C-alpha positions, 0 to 999 in steps of 0.5 A: 366764802361759804356755800351760798353765803350771799343768801345768809340772813344778817340777824346773827353775828356768832354761833350762839346767836345763830343757835338761839334764833333756830331755837326760837323759830326765827327766820334765819339762813342757813338753818340746817348747817352751821353757817361758818366752818371757822365757827364749827372749828372753834366749837370742836376745839372747845367741845370737851368743855361744853355740856353734853346736853348742849351738844345734843341740843345743837345736833337736834337742831341740825338734824330736825325734819324740814320741807323747803318751798321748792320741794312742794313746788317741784312735787306739784309740777311733776304731779301736774305734768304726769297727768297732762293729757297733751303728753298722752296725745303726743305720745310723749311716753318718755317724758311721762316716764321721767315724771313718774320716776321723779314722783317715785322718789321717797322725798315726794312720797313723803310729801304725798303722805303729808310728811316732811320732805326730809326726815328728822334724824334725831333718833341717832341721838339714842346711840349717844353716849353709849354707841357713838360709832353706830350713830356715825354709821347711821348718818353715813348710811343715810347720806349714801342712800339720799345723797343724789337727792339731798339739799346741799345744806342737809349734806353739809349739816350731816357731815358737821354732825359727824364731826361733832360726834367724833370730837365729843364722844370718840376722839377725846382720850385725855386723862383716860389712860389711868383707868386702863393702866390700873387694871390687872392683866386679866381685867384688861383682857376682859375689857378688850373682849367686851370691845370685840363683842360690842363690835360684833365678834363672838369671843373665846378667852384663853387660859391665863397660863399656856394660852398658846400665844394669844389671849382672845380668839375672836370670830365673825361671819361676814358676807365674804366669808368667816374671819378668825382673829387672834388677839394679844393684850400687853398691859405695860406701864412703861415697857416698850413693845419689842420686835421679838414679841411681834415676831413671836405673835406672827409665828403663832398666826402663821402656824395656826393659819389665822386670818390676822392678829391684833395686838393691844399694847399700852406701852411704847410702840414705835412706828417701825414695829407697827409696820413690821407685819401686815398681818398684825394690827397694833393698837397703842394706848391712845388708840385703844381709848378711842376704840373703847369710846367709839364702841363701848361708849364715851363714858366707859371709864365711869362704868369700868368697875361694873363692866369688869365685875360682870366679866368676873362673875361670868367666868366665876359662874362658868367655873362653877358649872 
């Protein structure tokens, strides 16, 4: 049984019919969330075959602004009660304080200004397809800020949007391995450097030879202090990552007193090695693709040549200075 299913309108039988009714502005409930989780599950399973514009259309429908009748009625009731002179005469100051506090809620401020009670969130689509992780982060931040006031339908709808964005733009790694495996080792390092820069790190690429056991040094200033990370890139076709390689990387991290290390490996990595050293995060090929999807964009492979050539030009220009 779905949430408030007894209130559902009976004018749709599948997801496509429901979407069409929303598009046409018909009276339908629920309006701001997909009615059935099973429908969402089937949609996510097939999302790789769904055109991106269709996906964005659904996201727009789920994230559009709205005002419920109860929002207006509550605003009027709180406003009227806050002006009730009987409360003043009875010195019911605590009750007045509660009414005033309710009216300070941003939802009622928007209604007071003639706006929709619940803002549209379609602006997060500007992050797609290039920054899907930021789109998810924005929706999550909105949920955190408004969760005490949001209607349940909106909460469920936003969570469904996050699932859709993850499935369409982040978690799809099938067939993308070849784009990474065709790179040269230095080009792979450039790509990982771009990833770190897009996440928010400052980076320093080490020399191709005598790199001191790391390929990239990444820095970031956080609220709780500065972080320095060593990054090692292993572009393997079929080679297995060895314990000796991880152990050597851990030695460098310990010797240089570095916060942590990250090892990107396109070859085979077993679970024992991944858990070998808590200071070292090891990303496999599939996980690397998901990171690229999330932070550089789900179309990174279409722009890969441009990304690499921009890095090549940048370092050639530095050599000429």
